[in-house]
C-alpha positions in Angstrom: -73.0 1.3 -14.6 -75.2 4.3 -13.6 -78.2 5.3 -15.7 -76.5 8.4 -16.9 -73.4 6.5 -17.8 -75.4 4.0 -19.8 -77.2 6.8 -21.6 -73.8 8.5 -22.3 -72.7 5.3 -23.9 -75.9 4.8 -25.9 -75.9 8.3 -27.4 -72.1 8.4 -28.0 -72.1 5.1 -29.7 -75.0 6.2 -31.9 -73.2 9.4 -32.8 -70.0 7.6 -33.7 -71.8 5.1 -35.9 -73.7 7.9 -37.6 -70.4 9.7 -38.4 -69.1 6.5 -40.0 -72.4 6.1 -41.9 -72.2 9.6 -43.2 -68.9 8.9 -44.9 -70.5 6.1 -46.7 -73.7 8.0 -47.6 -71.8 10.8 -49.2 -70.7 8.5 -51.9 -73.9 6.5 -52.6 -75.0 6.9 -56.2 -78.3 8.8 -56.9 -80.1 5.8 -58.5 -79.3 3.6 -55.5 -80.7 6.3 -53.1 -83.8 6.6 -55.2 -84.5 2.9 -55.3 -84.2 2.7 -51.5 -86.6 5.6 -51.0 -89.2 4.0 -53.3 -89.0 0.8 -51.4 -89.5 2.7 -48.2 -92.6 4.3 -49.7 -93.9 0.9 -50.6 -93.3 -0.5 -47.1 -95.1 2.5 -45.5 -98.2 1.7 -47.6 -97.9 -2.0 -46.9 -97.6 -1.4 -43.1 -100.1 1.4 -43.0 -102.5 -0.4 -40.7 -99.7 -1.4 -38.3 -98.4 2.2 -38.2 -101.9 3.5 -37.3 -102.2 0.9 -34.5 -98.8 1.9 -33.1 -99.9 5.6 -33.3 -103.2 4.9 -31.5 -101.2 4.0 -28.4 -99.6 7.4 -28.4 -102.8 9.3 -29.2 -104.7 7.6 -26.4 -101.9 8.4 -23.9 -101.9 12.0 -25.1 -105.6 12.3 -24.5 -105.3 10.8 -21.1 -102.5 13.3 -20.3 -104.8 16.2 -21.2 -103.0 17.4 -24.3 -105.0 20.0 -26.3 -107.1 19.0 -29.3 -104.7 20.8 -31.6 -101.7 19.0 -30.1 -103.4 15.6 -30.4 -104.1 16.4 -34.1 -100.4 17.1 -34.7 -99.7 13.6 -33.2 -102.3 11.6 -34.9 -101.8 9.4 -38.0 -104.5 7.8 -40.1 -104.2 5.9 -43.3 -104.6 9.1 -45.3 -101.7 10.8 -43.5 -99.6 7.6 -43.9 -100.3 7.7 -47.6 -99.3 11.3 -47.7 -96.0 10.4 -46.0 -95.4 7.7 -48.6 -96.2 10.2 -51.4 -93.7 12.6 -49.9 -91.0 10.0 -49.9 -91.7 9.3 -53.6 -91.4 13.0 -54.4 -88.1 13.2 -52.6 -86.9 10.3 -54.8 -87.9 12.2 -57.9 -86.1 15.4 -56.9 -82.7 16.2 -58.4 -79.9 15.1 -56.1 -77.9 18.1 -55.0 -74.8 16.2 -54.0 -72.0 16.9 -56.5 -73.7 19.8 -58.1 -71.2 22.4 -59.3 -72.2 25.8 -57.9 -69.4 27.9 -59.3 -66.3 27.5 -61.5 -63.4 30.0 -61.7 -60.3 29.4 -63.8 -57.5 31.6 -62.5 -54.8 33.3 -64.7 -52.3 30.7 -63.6 -54.5 27.9 -64.8 -56.0 26.7 -61.5 -59.5 25.4 -62.0 -61.4 26.2 -58.8 -64.8 24.6 -58.5 -67.4 25.1 -55.7 -69.3 21.8 -55.3 -72.3 20.8 -53.1 -71.5 18.1 -50.5 -73.6 16.7 -47.6 -73.4 18.4 -44.2 -72.5 15.1 -42.5 -74.4 14.1 -39.4 -77.6 16.0 -38.6 -79.3 15.7 -35.2 -83.1 16.3 -35.4 -85.0 17.0 -32.2 -88.8 17.2 -32.6 -92.1 17.0 -30.8 -95.5 15.4 -31.5 -95.6 15.1 -35.3 -94.4 11.5 -36.2 -94.4 12.3 -39.9 -91.3 14.3 -39.2 -89.5 10.9 -38.7 -90.1 10.0 -42.3 -89.7 13.5 -43.8 -86.4 14.1 -42.1 -85.0 10.6 -42.7 -85.8 10.7 -46.4 -84.4 14.2 -47.0 -81.2 13.4 -45.0 -80.8 10.1 -46.9 -81.3 11.7 -50.4 -78.9 14.5 -49.6 -76.2 12.0 -48.5 -76.3 12.8 -44.7 -76.7 10.6 -41.7 -79.3 11.7 -39.2 -79.9 11.0 -35.5 -83.6 11.4 -34.6 -84.8 12.3 -31.1 -88.6 12.4 -31.2 -90.8 13.5 -28.3 -92.1 11.2 -25.6 -95.7 11.6 -26.8 -94.9 10.0 -30.2 -92.4 7.4 -28.9 -94.3 4.2 -30.1 -95.0 5.6 -33.5 -91.5 6.9 -34.1 -90.0 3.6 -32.9 -92.1 1.6 -35.4 -91.4 4.0 -38.3 -87.6 3.8 -37.7 -87.8 0.0 -37.6 -89.3 0.1 -41.1 -86.5 2.4 -42.3 -83.9 0.1 -40.9 -85.6 -2.9 -42.6 -85.2 -1.1 -46.0 -81.6 0.1 -45.3 -80.5 -3.4 -44.4 -82.2 -5.0 -47.4 -80.4 -2.6 -49.6 -77.0 -3.2 -48.0 -76.8 0.4 -46.6 -75.6 1.3 -43.1 -78.4 1.1 -40.5 -76.8 4.0 -38.7 -77.6 6.3 -41.7 -80.9 6.8 -39.8 -80.5 6.5 -36.0 -83.2 6.9 -33.3 -82.4 7.5 -29.6 -84.5 4.8 -28.0 -85.0 6.4 -24.6 -87.3 9.2 -23.5 -84.9 10.3 -20.8 -84.1 14.0 -21.2 -80.5 13.5 -20.3 -80.0 11.7 -23.7 -80.8 15.0 -25.4 -78.4 17.0 -23.3 -75.7 14.5 -24.1 -76.3 14.6 -27.8 -76.0 18.4 -27.8 -72.4 18.1 -26.5 -71.1 15.7 -29.2 -69.9 18.2 -31.7 -67.0 15.9 -32.6 -69.5 13.6 -34.3 -72.6 15.7 -35.0 -72.3 18.6 -37.4 -75.7 20.3 -37.1 -78.8 20.3 -34.9 -82.3 21.1 -36.2 -84.9 21.4 -33.4 -88.6 21.3 -34.3 -91.1 22.0 -31.5 -92.2 24.6 -29.0 -90.2 27.7 -28.2 -89.0 26.4 -24.9 -87.4 23.3 -26.5 -85.8 25.3 -29.3 -84.3 27.9 -26.9 -82.9 25.1 -24.7 -81.3 23.4 -27.6 -79.8 26.7 -28.9 -78.4 27.5 -25.5 -76.9 24.1 -24.9 -75.7 22.9 -28.3 -72.0 22.9 -29.0 -72.7 22.7 -32.8 -74.6 25.0 -35.1 -78.4 25.0 -34.7 -80.9 25.8 -37.6 -84.2 26.9 -36.2 -87.2 29.1 -35.8 -88.3 29.9 -32.2 -92.0 30.2 -32.9 -94.6 30.9 -35.6 -96.3 34.2 -34.9 -97.7 34.7 -38.4 -99.8 37.6 -39.5 -102.4 38.3 -42.2 -102.9 41.9 -43.3 -106.2 43.0 -44.9 -105.4 46.1 -47.0 -107.8 48.8 -47.9 -107.9 47.5 -51.4 -108.7 43.9 -50.4 -111.5 41.8 -51.9 -113.9 40.8 -49.1 -114.6 37.3 -50.2 -110.9 36.6 -50.8 -110.1 38.0 -47.3 -112.6 35.8 -45.7 -111.3 32.7 -47.4 -107.6 33.3 -46.9 -108.0 34.3 -43.3 -110.2 31.3 -42.5 -107.7 28.9 -44.2 -104.7 30.5 -42.5 -106.3 30.3 -39.1 -108.6 27.3 -38.9 -107.4 24.7 -41.4 -104.9 23.5 -38.8 -104.5 25.9 -35.9 -101.9 23.9 -34.1 -99.1 24.4 -36.7 -96.4 27.0 -37.0 -97.6 28.5 -40.2 -101.2 29.3 -39.0 -101.8 33.0 -38.4 -102.0 34.3 -34.8 -102.6 38.0 -35.6 -105.0 39.7 -38.0 -104.0 43.2 -39.1 -106.7 45.4 -40.7 -106.6 48.7 -42.5 -108.9 51.3 -40.8 -110.8 51.9 -44.1 -112.2 48.3 -44.1 -113.0 47.9 -40.4 -116.7 48.4 -41.2 -116.9 46.8 -44.6 -114.7 43.7 -44.5 -113.7 42.9 -40.8 -117.2 42.0 -39.6 -117.6 39.3 -42.3 -114.1 37.9 -41.6 -114.8 38.0 -37.9 -118.2 36.3 -38.4 -116.7 33.4 -40.3 -114.0 33.0 -37.7 -116.4 33.1 -34.8 -118.6 30.6 -36.6 -115.6 28.2 -36.6 -115.1 28.6 -32.9 -112.2 31.1 -33.0 -111.9 33.3 -29.9 -111.3 36.9 -31.0 -109.0 39.2 -29.0 -109.5 42.8 -30.3 -107.9 46.2 -30.0 -110.3 49.0 -29.0 -111.1 50.0 -32.6 -112.0 46.5 -33.8 -113.8 45.7 -30.6 -116.1 48.8 -31.0 -116.7 48.0 -34.7 -117.7 44.4 -34.0 -119.9 45.2 -31.1 -121.7 47.8 -33.2 -122.1 45.3 -36.0 -123.7 42.9 -33.5 -124.1 39.1 -33.3 -120.7 38.4 -31.6 -120.4 36.7 -28.2 -117.3 36.3 -26.1 -115.2 39.1 -27.7 -112.1 39.9 -25.6 -109.9 43.0 -25.4 -106.4 42.1 -26.5 -103.4 42.8 -24.3 -99.9 43.8 -25.5 -98.7 40.3 -24.8 -101.3 38.7 -26.9 -99.8 40.1 -30.1 -96.5 38.2 -29.4 -98.3 35.0 -28.5 -98.2 31.8 -30.6 -101.5 30.3 -29.6 -101.5 27.1 -31.7 -105.2 27.1 -31.0 -108.5 28.7 -32.2 -107.5 32.1 -30.8 -106.7 35.2 -33.0 -105.7 38.7 -32.0 -106.9 41.7 -34.1 -105.1 45.1 -34.6 -106.4 48.0 -36.7 -103.8 50.2 -38.4 -103.9 53.5 -40.2 -101.9 52.6 -43.3 -99.7 50.0 -45.0 -96.5 51.3 -43.3 -98.1 50.8 -39.9 -99.0 47.2 -40.9 -95.5 46.5 -41.9 -94.1 48.0 -38.7 -96.6 45.9 -36.6 -95.6 42.7 -38.3 -91.9 43.3 -38.0 -92.4 44.1 -34.3 -94.8 41.4 -33.1 -94.2 38.7 -35.7 -91.6 36.0 -35.5 -90.2 36.4 -39.1 -91.9 33.2 -40.2 -94.8 33.7 -42.6 -97.0 36.7 -43.3 -99.5 37.7 -46.0 -101.2 40.8 -47.5 -104.6 40.6 -49.1 -105.0 43.4 -51.6 -105.7 44.2 -55.2 -103.2 47.0 -55.1 -100.0 45.7 -56.8 -97.9 48.7 -55.5 -99.0 48.0 -51.9 -98.3 44.3 -52.3 -94.8 44.9 -53.6 -94.1 47.3 -50.7 -95.3 44.7 -48.3 -93.3 41.9 -49.8 -90.2 44.0 -49.7 -90.8 45.6 -46.3 -91.9 42.6 -44.1 -88.7 41.0 -42.8 -89.8 37.4 -42.7 -88.6 34.1 -44.3 -91.8 33.8 -46.4 -94.1 36.6 -47.4 -97.3 36.2 -49.4 -99.6 38.3 -51.6 -103.2 37.0 -51.8 -102.4 33.5 -50.5 -102.6 31.7 -47.2 -99.6 31.4 -44.9 -100.4 27.7 -44.6 -98.3 27.1 -47.8 -95.1 27.6 -45.9 -94.2 23.9 -46.0 -91.6 22.0 -47.9 -94.2 19.7 -49.4 -96.2 22.6 -50.8 -93.0 24.3 -52.1 -92.2 21.3 -54.2 -89.4 19.9 -51.9 -91.2 16.6 -51.3 -91.0 17.2 -47.6 -89.1 19.5 -45.3 -86.5 19.1 -42.7 -87.8 22.2 -40.9 -88.4 25.9 -41.3 -85.6 28.4 -40.6 -86.0 32.0 -39.7 -82.2 32.3 -39.4 -80.3 34.5 -41.9 -77.2 32.3 -42.5 -77.1 29.1 -44.6 -80.9 28.5 -44.8 -84.1 30.6 -44.5 -87.7 29.4 -44.9 -88.6 25.7 -45.6 -85.5 23.6 -45.9 -85.3 20.9 -48.5 -82.4 18.9 -50.1 -80.2 21.8 -51.1 -80.4 23.3 -47.6 -79.1 20.0 -46.2 -75.8 20.5 -48.1 -72.8 22.7 -47.7 -70.0 23.0 -50.2 -66.3 22.4 -50.7 -63.8 23.8 -53.1 -62.2 21.3 -55.5 -59.2 22.7 -57.2 -57.8 21.1 -60.4 -54.1 22.0 -61.1 -51.3 21.1 -63.5 -48.3 21.6 -61.2 -48.9 25.2 -60.2 -46.7 26.6 -57.3 -47.3 29.8 -55.4 -44.5 32.3 -55.8 
């Protein structure tokens, strides 16, 4: 058997088994799901040291391969991050189970009782890069929402992901639940991914998490629906009515807390009236944290006149579209709020954007006018995260307009069916 044929069989068998498992999972009672999740959390904590050891193999290989510091940070697990994963699993267990929830009820004049009820999507394929916590987040959310999932992690986190899935299987088998409820494609061959994307007779939905190149490839090749965001070009706007200290703190958090993630800002938009009074202090804090500043002519002149800055660069048109995922930030000065909104809608990726202002009217205009999945007033964009939104974890962040938008939790992993209760009605 050729290598491609063996991969065909591997992936197809996984998908078939996942479909069978999904039909079991849809009927598992909530208490049983919660007990299983709590046992997984306990096992993660018990095996924390072993998880970190497995992860160290991947981290060392990533460093040898020359991955950026930000990308290595996305990959790395320590005991603190493992503990956070376990905490996330417990929070998912505590959340209300959406399966079976009645969304609507309508009794027709002829007595038909029509009910719209939440049900699992079925089999969800999740394709992701770098961050091994995604393995646990996605598995726990899919499990709680009654779905089966097929995980396809990146080559760079292979050892960590493989170990985590083995722990999940250990718990599933101990609880008498189908192992195929959480499947992992145990090959790094790219052909396996291409094969998965063609199996729409078994897989109902694909959620890619990673770089823009991966997501566009998945979207173009997939035969089933794809829930996605292409990239995270997030923006912070400092309004003319902003508080300087608040602006410094929010921009610093949004850019430097974890620059390699999709909800970190890549552009700073500044009202012309605060270019001299607020921008220099924000820029000084950013530069002190090692952020490279790429400025438009107005901000470049203002910062050069203020003095004390080294390595300022002039921004290009392409820079404002760029998802740096690094300590680089582009700056644009605008004349008014409307121009800020127009800039963000043009250059942003409809992911996460914030306004810093004490003017409530301006804030509300911004919140209504910026066409993004999540929009903030006086808060960091770094909160765009299922964990921070009270979802326990997230399956991903969507900038699509149908089915789900923003961080996706349990409810976003369900669809619905109509259940109709009759008493012998016939259509005339």
